N, C-alpha and C positions, 0 to 999 in steps of 0.2 A: 733747604733752605730754611726752615724752621726752628732746626738743632742750631744754626747761626745765628738766627734772630732771637732765640731762647738763653742762649749763651751769652750773646753780645748786652741781653738786657739784664742778664744775672750780672754780669761785671759793673754795670753802669748804677746797679743799684748798691752791688758792695763800696764801691768807690764813692757813692751820696752817704751812705752810712757811716762813711770815714770821717765825714765832716768835708770832703774834697769836691772839687767844679771841675767841669772841661776846664773852667777858666784857668784851675791854678795848673792843670797839666800844660798849657799853653805858656805860662809862664816860668817853669823851670829850668827853662833855658837862660831867663835872667838869673835866677837864682844861684846860677854855676858857673854864671858871667862875675858875679857880685861876690861869690866866693873865694875865686881866682883873685878878684881885685884887694879883699881882706888880706889874702893868703901872700899877695906880693907887696901889699903896702904896709900891713899891720903883724904880718909873719904869724896869722891866726892860721892854725888846725880847721876841721870842717866841724869839730865840736863846739870850739870856742864858737867857731860864727854863727851854728846853730843858737847858743845860748846868748849870743848878743843879739841877737833879731828875734829868736821866739822865745828865749827862757828868760834865766833871771836878771840878765847882765842888760835887759831890754831898756829900761828905762832912762839907766845910766849910757848906755850906747846913744839912744835917739836924742839926751839931752848935747851930751860932747858933739856929735857931730851932726849938726843940720843943715851943712849942705850938703849932704846924702839924703835929704827926704824924698828928694824928687826918686831917687832909686829906692829907697824903704818901701813907699807907694808901690811900686810894679812890682815886689815881691812875692808869690805864692803865699797861701794861707794866710794873708792879712785881712780877709772882707770879715768884718763886723757885724755880721747880720745875726738876730737870733730867731727862730722861727718855733719857738714852743708853743707849743698849746696846755692851757691847762683847763681840765676839765672838771667840773663841780658838781658832783649829785648831792641832793639834801635831803634828806625823807624828811617830811613833814606830815604829821598825825592829825592835823585839823581834818574835818571831811568837810567838803563842800557840798553844800545842798543841791542836791536834782531835781530841776524845774522840770516837769511834766509839758510836753507841749500838745496841742491838737493837732493833729494831722493836716495840712492844708489840701492837698489834692486826696483822693478818695481813687484808687485805680480800680477798675474792673475788668478783669481778664477774659480778653475777646479772642481766645487762642481753639481753632480747629485744624486738624489735620488731611491732608486732600493727597489721596493717593494718584500722584501722575505718572510712578515709574513701575504699576504692576504690568505696561504691558510688556515690559522687558522679559518677563517671566517665563510666559507663554510665545518667546519667540524661540526659536531651534538652535539659533547660533549662539545663545546663551547656555544652551543645555549638553549634557553629557554626552558621548558618543554614545547611538542604540547598539552597535557590532563593534567586538572586538577584533 
């Protein structure tokens, strides 16, 4: 069971590293339907369809076909979210003065050891056998 879990987790991380989401996988049927519509209506092959919706012909196609805007929003890989993080690390040579503070509490140790378990050594139940 742990193998299946680790394999599915690895596949999920691989898919997300490509920028795909499970919503994109759920909308793949709409991509195929829209590609078939373009094939029947405009005579486009699949590469031209991809270019019109994801490539260099996208601005022209979206401007010319405003009536298909609702269908274009349902296509996968159209989510425009950016979750990049920028980490800035700066080295500053200025030294901050250290303020010596007086300790507020003076703890005195009050520790002593009481042997409550020494009676177990003398019991015969915890000793090795005397005759073999």
